[in-house]
The first five atom37 places (N, CA, C, CB, O) and aatype in JSON, in Angstrom:
{
  "aatype": [11, 3, 0, 14, 7, 8, 10, 3, 10, 6, 5, 1, 1, 11, 1, 6, 0, 6, 0, 9, 5, 0, 11, 10, 0, 14, 1, 3, 1, 10, 9, 19, 10, 3, 6, 8, 7, 10, 0, 1, 15, 15, 8, 5, 10, 0, 8, 3, 10, 16, 16, 17, 10, 6, 3, 14, 0, 16, 5, 14, 4, 13, 19, 10, 7, 7, 0, 18, 7, 10, 0, 3, 13, 10, 19, 5, 1, 0, 3, 6, 1, 10, 0, 10, 7, 14, 12, 16, 10, 14, 8, 6, 10, 0, 1, 19, 19, 10, 10, 6, 5, 10, 18, 1, 0, 7, 16, 9, 19, 11, 2, 9, 14, 18, 8, 8],
  "atom_mask": [
    [1, 1, 1, 1, 1],
    [1, 1, 1, 1, 1],
    [1, 1, 1, 1, 1],
    [1, 1, 1, 1, 1],
    [1, 1, 1, 0, 1],
    [1, 1, 1, 1, 1],
    [1, 1, 1, 1, 1],
    [1, 1, 1, 1, 1],
    [1, 1, 1, 1, 1],
    [1, 1, 1, 1, 1],
    [1, 1, 1, 1, 1],
    [1, 1, 1, 1, 1],
    [1, 1, 1, 1, 1],
    [1, 1, 1, 1, 1],
    [1, 1, 1, 1, 1],
    [1, 1, 1, 1, 1],
    [1, 1, 1, 1, 1],
    [1, 1, 1, 1, 1],
    [1, 1, 1, 1, 1],
    [1, 1, 1, 1, 1],
    [1, 1, 1, 1, 1],
    [1, 1, 1, 1, 1],
    [1, 1, 1, 1, 1],
    [1, 1, 1, 1, 1],
    [1, 1, 1, 1, 1],
    [1, 1, 1, 1, 1],
    [1, 1, 1, 1, 1],
    [1, 1, 1, 1, 1],
    [1, 1, 1, 1, 1],
    [1, 1, 1, 1, 1],
    [1, 1, 1, 1, 1],
    [1, 1, 1, 1, 1],
    [1, 1, 1, 1, 1],
    [1, 1, 1, 1, 1],
    [1, 1, 1, 1, 1],
    [1, 1, 1, 1, 1],
    [1, 1, 1, 0, 1],
    [1, 1, 1, 1, 1],
    [1, 1, 1, 1, 1],
    [1, 1, 1, 1, 1],
    [1, 1, 1, 1, 1],
    [1, 1, 1, 1, 1],
    [1, 1, 1, 1, 1],
    [1, 1, 1, 1, 1],
    [1, 1, 1, 1, 1],
    [1, 1, 1, 1, 1],
    [1, 1, 1, 1, 1],
    [1, 1, 1, 1, 1],
    [1, 1, 1, 1, 1],
    [1, 1, 1, 1, 1],
    [1, 1, 1, 1, 1],
    [1, 1, 1, 1, 1],
    [1, 1, 1, 1, 1],
    [1, 1, 1, 1, 1],
    [1, 1, 1, 1, 1],
    [1, 1, 1, 1, 1],
    [1, 1, 1, 1, 1],
    [1, 1, 1, 1, 1],
    [1, 1, 1, 1, 1],
    [1, 1, 1, 1, 1],
    [1, 1, 1, 1, 1],
    [1, 1, 1, 1, 1],
    [1, 1, 1, 1, 1],
    [1, 1, 1, 1, 1],
    [1, 1, 1, 0, 1],
    [1, 1, 1, 0, 1],
    [1, 1, 1, 1, 1],
    [1, 1, 1, 1, 1],
    [1, 1, 1, 0, 1],
    [1, 1, 1, 1, 1],
    [1, 1, 1, 1, 1],
    [1, 1, 1, 1, 1],
    [1, 1, 1, 1, 1],
    [1, 1, 1, 1, 1],
    [1, 1, 1, 1, 1],
    [1, 1, 1, 1, 1],
    [1, 1, 1, 1, 1],
    [1, 1, 1, 1, 1],
    [1, 1, 1, 1, 1],
    [1, 1, 1, 1, 1],
    [1, 1, 1, 1, 1],
    [1, 1, 1, 1, 1],
    [1, 1, 1, 1, 1],
    [1, 1, 1, 1, 1],
    [1, 1, 1, 0, 1],
    [1, 1, 1, 1, 1],
    [1, 1, 1, 1, 1],
    [1, 1, 1, 1, 1],
    [1, 1, 1, 1, 1],
    [1, 1, 1, 1, 1],
    [1, 1, 1, 1, 1],
    [1, 1, 1, 1, 1],
    [1, 1, 1, 1, 1],
    [1, 1, 1, 1, 1],
    [1, 1, 1, 1, 1],
    [1, 1, 1, 1, 1],
    [1, 1, 1, 1, 1],
    [1, 1, 1, 1, 1],
    [1, 1, 1, 1, 1],
    [1, 1, 1, 1, 1],
    [1, 1, 1, 1, 1],
    [1, 1, 1, 1, 1],
    [1, 1, 1, 1, 1],
    [1, 1, 1, 1, 1],
    [1, 1, 1, 1, 1],
    [1, 1, 1, 0, 1],
    [1, 1, 1, 1, 1],
    [1, 1, 1, 1, 1],
    [1, 1, 1, 1, 1],
    [1, 1, 1, 1, 1],
    [1, 1, 1, 1, 1],
    [1, 1, 1, 1, 1],
    [1, 1, 1, 1, 1],
    [1, 1, 1, 1, 1],
    [1, 1, 1, 1, 1],
    [1, 1, 1, 1, 1]
  ],
  "atom_positions": [
    [[1.88, 14.16, -13.81], [2.78, 15.3, -13.71], [3.66, 15.14, -12.53], [2.03, 16.59, -13.63], [3.22, 14.68, -11.48]],
    [[4.91, 15.53, -12.68], [5.87, 15.42, -11.58], [5.51, 16.41, -10.47], [7.3, 15.68, -12.09], [5.04, 17.52, -10.71]],
    [[5.76, 15.96, -9.23], [5.5, 16.84, -8.1], [6.59, 17.92, -8.05], [5.44, 16.04, -6.76], [7.64, 17.76, -8.66]],
    [[6.34, 19.0, -7.32], [7.32, 20.07, -7.23], [8.69, 19.58, -6.72], [6.8, 21.15, -6.32], [8.79, 18.72, -5.85]],
    [[9.73, 20.16, -7.3], [11.11, 19.77, -7.0], [11.54, 20.12, -5.58], [0.0, 0.0, 0.0], [12.51, 19.55, -5.07]],
    [[10.84, 21.06, -4.92], [11.3, 21.47, -3.61], [10.94, 20.42, -2.52], [10.69, 22.84, -3.26], [11.44, 20.49, -1.4]],
    [[10.09, 19.47, -2.84], [9.74, 18.41, -1.89], [10.79, 17.36, -1.79], [8.46, 17.77, -2.28], [11.52, 17.13, -2.76]],
    [[10.91, 16.7, -0.62], [11.86, 15.62, -0.53], [11.31, 14.43, -1.29], [12.16, 15.26, 0.94], [10.13, 14.41, -1.65]],
    [[12.17, 13.42, -1.54], [11.83, 12.31, -2.43], [10.54, 11.62, -2.05], [12.93, 11.3, -2.45], [9.66, 11.41, -2.89]],
    [[10.41, 11.27, -0.78], [9.21, 10.57, -0.3], [7.96, 11.42, -0.5], [9.35, 10.18, 1.18], [6.91, 10.9, -0.87]],
    [[8.06, 12.71, -0.24], [6.88, 13.56, -0.43], [6.55, 13.67, -1.91], [7.11, 14.96, 0.17], [5.37, 13.71, -2.27]],
    [[7.56, 13.71, -2.77], [7.3, 13.81, -4.2], [6.59, 12.5, -4.68], [8.66, 14.06, -5.0], [5.59, 12.57, -5.4]],
    [[7.11, 11.34, -4.27], [6.49, 10.11, -4.66], [5.05, 10.0, -4.15], [7.31, 8.95, -4.18], [4.15, 9.51, -4.84]],
    [[4.86, 10.46, -2.93], [3.5, 10.4, -2.31], [2.57, 11.36, -3.08], [3.54, 10.79, -0.76], [1.46, 10.96, -3.43]],
    [[2.97, 12.54, -3.33], [2.1, 13.48, -4.04], [1.78, 13.04, -5.42], [2.73, 14.83, -4.1], [0.64, 13.18, -5.88]],
    [[2.79, 12.48, -6.13], [2.45, 11.99, -7.52], [1.57, 10.77, -7.44], [3.74, 11.63, -8.32], [0.68, 10.63, -8.28]],
    [[1.76, 9.9, -6.5], [0.9, 8.7, -6.4], [-0.53, 9.05, -6.02], [1.48, 7.73, -5.36], [-1.49, 8.43, -6.49]],
    [[-0.67, 10.06, -5.16], [-2.03, 10.52, -4.78], [-2.75, 11.11, -5.99], [-1.96, 11.57, -3.65], [-3.94, 10.88, -6.17]],
    [[-2.03, 11.86, -6.81], [-2.63, 12.41, -7.99], [-3.04, 11.31, -9.0], [-1.67, 13.4, -8.64], [-4.09, 11.37, -9.62]],
    [[-2.16, 10.3, -9.12], [-2.51, 9.18, -9.97], [-3.73, 8.42, -9.45], [-1.33, 8.25, -10.09], [-4.64, 8.07, -10.21]],
    [[-3.74, 8.17, -8.17], [-4.84, 7.43, -7.53], [-6.15, 8.12, -7.69], [-4.56, 7.23, -6.07], [-7.18, 7.47, -7.86]],
    [[-6.14, 9.45, -7.64], [-7.36, 10.25, -7.78], [-7.97, 10.07, -9.17], [-7.06, 11.73, -7.53], [-9.17, 10.27, -9.35]],
    [[-7.17, 9.71, -10.12], [-7.66, 9.59, -11.53], [-8.06, 8.17, -11.87], [-6.57, 10.06, -12.53], [-8.58, 7.93, -12.96]],
    [[-7.84, 7.24, -11.01], [-8.15, 5.84, -11.29], [-9.67, 5.58, -11.17], [-7.35, 4.91, -10.33], [-10.33, 6.07, -10.25]],
    [[-10.18, 4.82, -12.1], [-11.6, 4.44, -12.06], [-11.7, 3.09, -11.34], [-12.2, 4.35, -13.52], [-10.72, 2.35, -11.27]],
    [[-12.86, 2.76, -10.8], [-13.02, 1.51, -10.09], [-12.7, 0.28, -10.94], [-14.4, 1.4, -9.58], [-12.23, -0.73, -10.41]],
    [[-12.95, 0.36, -12.19], [-12.7, -0.83, -13.04], [-11.32, -0.9, -13.65], [-13.71, -0.87, -14.13], [-11.02, -1.82, -14.42]],
    [[-10.48, 0.06, -13.32], [-9.11, 0.07, -13.9], [-8.31, -1.1, -13.28], [-8.37, 1.47, -13.61], [-8.26, -1.29, -12.07]],
    [[-7.71, -1.86, -14.18], [-6.72, -2.87, -13.79], [-5.39, -2.18, -13.75], [-6.69, -4.09, -14.77], [-4.81, -1.89, -14.79]],
    [[-4.9, -1.91, -12.56], [-3.73, -1.09, -12.38], [-2.46, -1.92, -12.68], [-3.7, -0.51, -10.97], [-2.15, -2.88, -11.98]],
    [[-1.76, -1.49, -13.72], [-0.5, -2.16, -14.17], [0.6, -1.13, -13.99], [-0.58, -2.67, -15.71], [0.68, -0.18, -14.77]],
    [[1.45, -1.29, -13.0], [2.51, -0.33, -12.75], [3.8, -0.79, -13.36], [2.69, -0.09, -11.26], [4.1, -1.99, -13.36]],
    [[4.58, 0.14, -13.87], [5.92, -0.14, -14.31], [6.79, -0.04, -13.11], [6.39, 0.8, -15.44], [6.82, 1.0, -12.45]],
    [[7.52, -1.13, -12.82], [8.27, -1.19, -11.54], [9.51, -2.02, -11.83], [7.41, -1.82, -10.34], [9.45, -3.03, -12.53]],
    [[10.63, -1.58, -11.27], [11.89, -2.28, -11.52], [11.84, -3.7, -10.95], [13.07, -1.49, -10.9], [12.64, -4.54, -11.39]],
    [[10.99, -4.01, -10.04], [10.85, -5.36, -9.5], [9.72, -6.13, -10.13], [10.64, -5.31, -8.03], [9.37, -7.22, -9.69]],
    [[9.15, -5.54, -11.21], [8.05, -6.22, -11.93], [8.55, -7.33, -12.78], [0.0, 0.0, 0.0], [9.76, -7.58, -12.86]],
    [[7.61, -8.0, -13.43], [7.93, -9.1, -14.26], [8.23, -8.64, -15.66], [6.84, -10.09, -14.26], [7.38, -8.02, -16.3]],
    [[9.43, -8.93, -16.16], [9.8, -8.58, -17.54], [9.2, -9.63, -18.48], [11.37, -8.51, -17.7], [9.43, -10.83, -18.33]],
    [[8.44, -9.17, -19.44], [7.81, -10.07, -20.36], [8.44, -9.91, -21.76], [6.29, -9.82, -20.4], [8.93, -8.84, -22.12]],
    [[8.4, -10.99, -22.53], [8.76, -10.84, -23.94], [7.59, -10.16, -24.6], [9.1, -12.23, -24.63], [6.52, -10.0, -24.02]],
    [[7.83, -9.75, -25.87], [6.75, -9.07, -26.61], [5.58, -10.02, -26.84], [7.28, -8.54, -27.96], [4.43, -9.59, -26.83]],
    [[5.85, -11.3, -27.04], [4.76, -12.25, -27.21], [4.01, -12.46, -25.9], [5.28, -13.59, -27.72], [2.79, -12.58, -25.92]],
    [[4.71, -12.49, -24.79], [4.05, -12.67, -23.53], [3.17, -11.45, -23.24], [5.08, -12.89, -22.42], [2.05, -11.6, -22.76]],
    [[3.69, -10.21, -23.53], [2.91, -9.03, -23.34], [1.69, -9.03, -24.22], [3.75, -7.81, -23.59], [0.62, -8.59, -23.8]],
    [[1.82, -9.5, -25.44], [0.67, -9.58, -26.35], [-0.42, -10.53, -25.76], [1.14, -10.08, -27.77], [-1.61, -10.23, -25.81]],
    [[0.02, -11.63, -25.21], [-0.92, -12.57, -24.6], [-1.57, -11.94, -23.4], [-0.23, -13.86, -24.21], [-2.79, -12.02, -23.25]],
    [[-0.81, -11.31, -22.53], [-1.38, -10.67, -21.34], [-2.33, -9.54, -21.72], [-0.27, -10.14, -20.44], [-3.4, -9.4, -21.13]],
    [[-1.93, -8.76, -22.69], [-2.76, -7.61, -23.11], [-4.1, -8.15, -23.62], [-2.04, -6.74, -24.24], [-5.14, -7.57, -23.31]],
    [[-4.11, -9.24, -24.38], [-5.34, -9.85, -24.85], [-6.18, -10.28, -23.69], [-5.06, -11.03, -25.78], [-7.38, -10.05, -23.69]],
    [[-5.61, -10.9, -22.71], [-6.35, -11.35, -21.5], [-6.92, -10.15, -20.8], [-5.43, -12.15, -20.53], [-8.09, -10.16, -20.42]],
    [[-6.15, -9.13, -20.63], [-6.61, -7.92, -19.87], [-7.78, -7.24, -20.66], [-5.39, -6.87, -19.66], [-8.75, -6.8, -20.06]],
    [[-7.67, -7.18, -21.94], [-8.66, -6.48, -22.76], [-9.95, -7.31, -22.87], [-8.09, -6.17, -24.18], [-11.03, -6.76, -23.05]],
    [[-9.84, -8.6, -22.76], [-11.02, -9.48, -22.91], [-11.82, -9.57, -21.6], [-10.58, -10.89, -23.35], [-12.93, -10.1, -21.61]],
    [[-11.3, -9.07, -20.47], [-11.99, -9.09, -19.22], [-12.97, -7.92, -19.2], [-10.99, -9.02, -18.03], [-12.54, -6.77, -19.11]],
    [[-14.3, -8.17, -19.3], [-15.26, -7.09, -19.39], [-15.39, -6.28, -18.11], [-16.6, -7.63, -19.76], [-15.94, -5.18, -18.12]],
    [[-14.89, -6.8, -17.0], [-15.03, -6.13, -15.74], [-13.91, -5.07, -15.47], [-15.05, -7.17, -14.63], [-14.02, -4.24, -14.57]],
    [[-12.86, -5.15, -16.27], [-11.76, -4.25, -16.04], [-11.19, -3.71, -17.33], [-10.7, -4.94, -15.26], [-11.44, -4.24, -18.41]],
    [[-10.41, -2.65, -17.21], [-9.72, -2.07, -18.36], [-8.26, -1.83, -17.9], [-10.44, -0.71, -18.87], [-8.04, -1.28, -16.82]],
    [[-7.31, -2.22, -18.68], [-5.9, -1.97, -18.3], [-5.56, -0.53, -18.21], [-4.99, -2.61, -19.26], [-5.9, 0.28, -19.07]],
    [[-4.88, -0.22, -17.17], [-4.42, 1.2, -16.91], [-2.94, 1.12, -16.54], [-5.27, 1.93, -15.7], [-2.59, 0.69, -15.45]],
    [[-2.09, 1.53, -17.43], [-0.64, 1.51, -17.21], [-0.19, 2.79, -16.52], [0.11, 1.33, -18.55], [-0.56, 3.89, -16.93]],
    [[0.63, 2.63, -15.45], [1.09, 3.74, -14.66], [2.61, 3.71, -14.54], [0.43, 3.73, -13.28], [3.19, 2.71, -14.14]],
    [[3.23, 4.82, -14.89], [4.64, 5.0, -14.69], [4.84, 6.12, -13.67], [5.35, 5.32, -16.03], [4.12, 7.12, -13.7]],
    [[5.78, 5.94, -12.81], [6.06, 6.95, -11.81], [6.92, 8.02, -12.43], [0.0, 0.0, 0.0], [7.33, 7.95, -13.59]],
    [[7.18, 9.04, -11.59], [8.09, 10.11, -12.02], [9.55, 9.68, -11.95], [0.0, 0.0, 0.0], [9.86, 8.49, -11.97]],
    [[10.41, 10.62, -11.88], [11.84, 10.34, -11.91], [12.32, 9.47, -10.75], [12.61, 11.62, -11.92], [13.32, 8.77, -10.84]],
    [[11.58, 9.54, -9.66], [11.99, 8.78, -8.46], [11.09, 7.59, -8.19], [11.99, 9.68, -7.24], [11.13, 7.03, -7.09]],
    [[10.3, 7.19, -9.14], [9.47, 6.01, -9.01], [8.14, 6.27, -8.36], [0.0, 0.0, 0.0], [7.73, 7.42, -8.18]],
    [[7.45, 5.19, -8.01], [6.09, 5.31, -7.42], [6.17, 5.07, -5.92], [5.08, 4.3, -8.09], [7.07, 4.38, -5.43]],
    [[5.22, 5.64, -5.21], [5.11, 5.42, -3.77], [4.74, 3.95, -3.58], [4.05, 6.38, -3.11], [4.03, 3.35, -4.38]],
    [[5.25, 3.4, -2.48], [5.0, 1.98, -2.19], [3.51, 1.64, -2.13], [5.66, 1.6, -0.88], [3.1, 0.57, -2.57]],
    [[2.66, 2.57, -1.56], [1.27, 2.23, -1.41], [0.58, 2.02, -2.73], [0.57, 3.28, -0.63], [-0.35, 1.22, -2.83]],
    [[1.02, 2.76, -3.77], [0.44, 2.59, -5.12], [0.93, 1.26, -5.75], [0.81, 3.81, -6.04], [0.15, 0.52, -6.35]],
    [[2.19, 1.0, -5.61], [2.75, -0.22, -6.13], [2.05, -1.47, -5.48], [4.28, -0.23, -5.88], [1.72, -2.44, -6.16]],
    [[1.86, -1.39, -4.17], [1.19, -2.47, -3.46], [-0.25, -2.69, -3.96], [1.19, -2.18, -1.96], [-0.75, -3.81, -3.96]],
    [[-0.89, -1.6, -4.37], [-2.3, -1.67, -4.84], [-2.36, -2.29, -6.29], [-2.95, -0.21, -4.84], [-3.42, -2.73, -6.74]],
    [[-1.25, -2.32, -6.95], [-1.26, -2.74, -8.4], [-1.79, -4.16, -8.55], [0.19, -2.65, -9.01], [-1.59, -5.03, -7.7]],
    [[-2.46, -4.36, -9.66], [-2.9, -5.7, -10.03], [-1.75, -6.43, -10.73], [-4.14, -5.63, -10.95], [-1.67, -7.66, -10.66]],
    [[-0.89, -5.73, -11.38], [0.24, -6.3, -12.07], [1.41, -5.34, -11.94], [-0.1, -6.57, -13.56], [1.23, -4.13, -11.83]],
    [[2.63, -5.9, -11.95], [3.83, -5.15, -11.98], [4.61, -5.57, -13.24], [4.65, -5.37, -10.68], [4.9, -6.75, -13.43]],
    [[4.94, -4.59, -14.09], [5.6, -4.85, -15.33], [6.94, -4.14, -15.33], [4.73, -4.39, -16.51], [7.04, -2.97, -14.96]],
    [[7.97, -4.84, -15.74], [9.29, -4.23, -15.9], [9.62, -4.2, -17.39], [10.38, -5.03, -15.1], [9.27, -5.12, -18.13]],
    [[10.28, -3.16, -17.81], [10.73, -3.06, -19.22], [12.07, -3.68, -19.37], [10.78, -1.59, -19.7], [12.58, -3.76, -20.49]],
    [[12.67, -4.14, -18.31], [13.96, -4.79, -18.33], [14.76, -4.38, -17.17], [0.0, 0.0, 0.0], [14.29, -3.61, -16.34]],
    [[16.02, -4.88, -17.05], [16.82, -4.6, -15.87], [17.45, -3.27, -15.82], [17.84, -5.57, -15.76], [17.91, -2.83, -14.76]],
    [[17.48, -2.57, -16.99], [18.1, -1.22, -17.01], [17.18, -0.15, -16.48], [18.53, -0.86, -18.41], [15.96, -0.26, -16.59]],
    [[17.76, 0.89, -15.92], [16.99, 2.05, -15.47], [16.87, 3.0, -16.65], [17.64, 2.75, -14.23], [17.87, 3.33, -17.29]],
    [[15.64, 3.44, -16.92], [15.39, 4.38, -17.99], [14.77, 5.66, -17.41], [14.47, 3.76, -19.05], [14.03, 5.59, -16.43]],
    [[15.06, 6.81, -18.0], [14.31, 8.01, -17.58], [12.83, 7.8, -17.79], [14.78, 9.25, -18.35], [12.44, 7.15, -18.77]],
    [[12.02, 8.3, -16.95], [10.56, 7.99, -17.04], [10.0, 8.52, -18.37], [9.77, 8.62, -15.82], [9.05, 7.94, -18.88]],
    [[10.52, 9.56, -18.91], [10.07, 10.05, -20.18], [10.32, 9.03, -21.31], [10.74, 11.37, -20.49], [9.47, 8.83, -22.18]],
    [[11.48, 8.41, -21.29], [11.83, 7.41, -22.28], [11.05, 6.14, -22.02], [13.34, 7.15, -22.29], [10.63, 5.48, -22.97]],
    [[10.85, 5.77, -20.78], [10.06, 4.58, -20.42], [8.64, 4.64, -20.97], [10.02, 4.42, -18.91], [8.06, 3.63, -21.36]],
    [[8.09, 5.87, -21.01], [6.74, 6.03, -21.63], [6.78, 5.71, -23.13], [6.2, 7.49, -21.42], [5.87, 5.06, -23.63]],
    [[7.77, 6.13, -23.81], [7.89, 5.85, -25.24], [8.13, 4.35, -25.45], [9.04, 6.69, -25.87], [7.53, 3.76, -26.35]],
    [[8.97, 3.76, -24.66], [9.2, 2.3, -24.77], [7.92, 1.53, -24.51], [10.31, 1.83, -23.79], [7.59, 0.6, -25.26]],
    [[7.19, 1.89, -23.46], [5.93, 1.23, -23.18], [4.96, 1.36, -24.36], [5.29, 1.81, -21.9], [4.37, 0.37, -24.78]],
    [[4.81, 2.54, -24.88], [3.9, 2.73, -26.0], [4.32, 1.86, -27.2], [3.86, 4.21, -26.41], [3.47, 1.24, -27.84]],
    [[5.6, 1.84, -27.49], [6.05, 1.03, -28.61], [5.77, -0.47, -28.35], [7.55, 1.26, -28.85], [5.36, -1.18, -29.27]],
    [[5.98, -0.92, -27.12], [5.71, -2.34, -26.81], [4.25, -2.65, -26.83], [6.27, -2.7, -25.46], [3.87, -3.76, -27.21]],
    [[3.41, -1.74, -26.44], [1.94, -1.91, -26.58], [1.53, -2.02, -28.03], [1.19, -0.75, -25.92], [0.7, -2.85, -28.41]],
    [[2.13, -1.12, -28.86], [1.85, -1.17, -30.29], [2.31, -2.49, -30.86], [2.53, 0.0, -31.03], [1.59, -3.12, -31.64]],
    [[3.53, -2.94, -30.46], [4.05, -4.19, -30.99], [3.17, -5.34, -30.51], [5.52, -4.4, -30.56], [2.92, -6.27, -31.29]],
    [[2.7, -5.33, -29.3], [1.83, -6.37, -28.8], [0.53, -6.41, -29.66], [1.51, -6.12, -27.27], [0.05, -7.48, -30.04]],
    [[0.01, -5.26, -29.95], [-1.22, -5.22, -30.77], [-0.98, -5.77, -32.16], [0.0, 0.0, 0.0], [-1.87, -6.43, -32.7]],
    [[0.18, -5.54, -32.77], [0.46, -6.08, -34.07], [0.62, -7.58, -34.01], [1.69, -5.44, -34.64], [0.21, -8.29, -34.93]],
    [[1.2, -8.07, -32.94], [1.33, -9.53, -32.75], [-0.04, -10.21, -32.7], [2.11, -9.84, -31.44], [-0.31, -11.21, -33.36]],
    [[-0.92, -9.56, -31.84], [-2.28, -10.13, -31.7], [-3.02, -10.13, -33.03], [-3.09, -9.33, -30.67], [-3.72, -11.09, -33.35]],
    [[-2.87, -9.09, -33.8], [-3.56, -8.97, -35.07], [-2.83, -9.55, -36.26], [-3.84, -7.56, -35.34], [-3.29, -9.47, -37.39]],
    [[-1.67, -10.14, -35.99], [-0.82, -10.75, -36.98], [-0.45, -9.73, -38.13], [-1.52, -12.0, -37.57], [-0.48, -10.05, -39.32]],
    [[-0.13, -8.58, -37.7], [0.38, -7.53, -38.62], [1.88, -7.62, -38.7], [-0.05, -6.1, -38.16], [2.52, -7.71, -37.65]],
    [[2.48, -7.59, -39.84], [3.98, -7.8, -39.93], [4.8, -6.61, -39.47], [4.37, -8.12, -41.37], [5.5, -5.98, -40.26]],
    [[4.72, -6.32, -38.19], [5.61, -5.28, -37.6], [6.67, -5.96, -36.75], [4.8, -4.24, -36.73], [7.84, -5.58, -36.76]],
    [[6.23, -7.0, -35.98], [7.16, -7.8, -35.17], [7.66, -8.93, -36.0], [6.5, -8.34, -33.88], [6.87, -9.64, -36.63]],
    [[8.98, -9.14, -36.02], [9.56, -10.19, -36.83], [9.62, -11.51, -36.03], [10.96, -9.78, -37.32], [10.08, -12.52, -36.56]]
  ]
}
């Protein structure tokens, strides 16, 4: 959930990151969406997703920041940084794009004819 709008940008990012951090479990593999992250192809994401899911000690946990991004301390804590591409997207749309890409990755892994 976005932090209150009356806070300055750093306070907003900090408050949002603290709320996210409070919900993380010890075995969560923190994968943040970040403009400086690694942009992967759909096939690369499918491979990475398989690797992350096969690790019995962790579970992938994808985190998107609010409208102003994530606080640096949360990004630094991340196990992986993922970029959806070089364009800036509203965080609401980025959530939809991420879900579609995860679905696409799953169909690639299972050889379901969704990805051409």
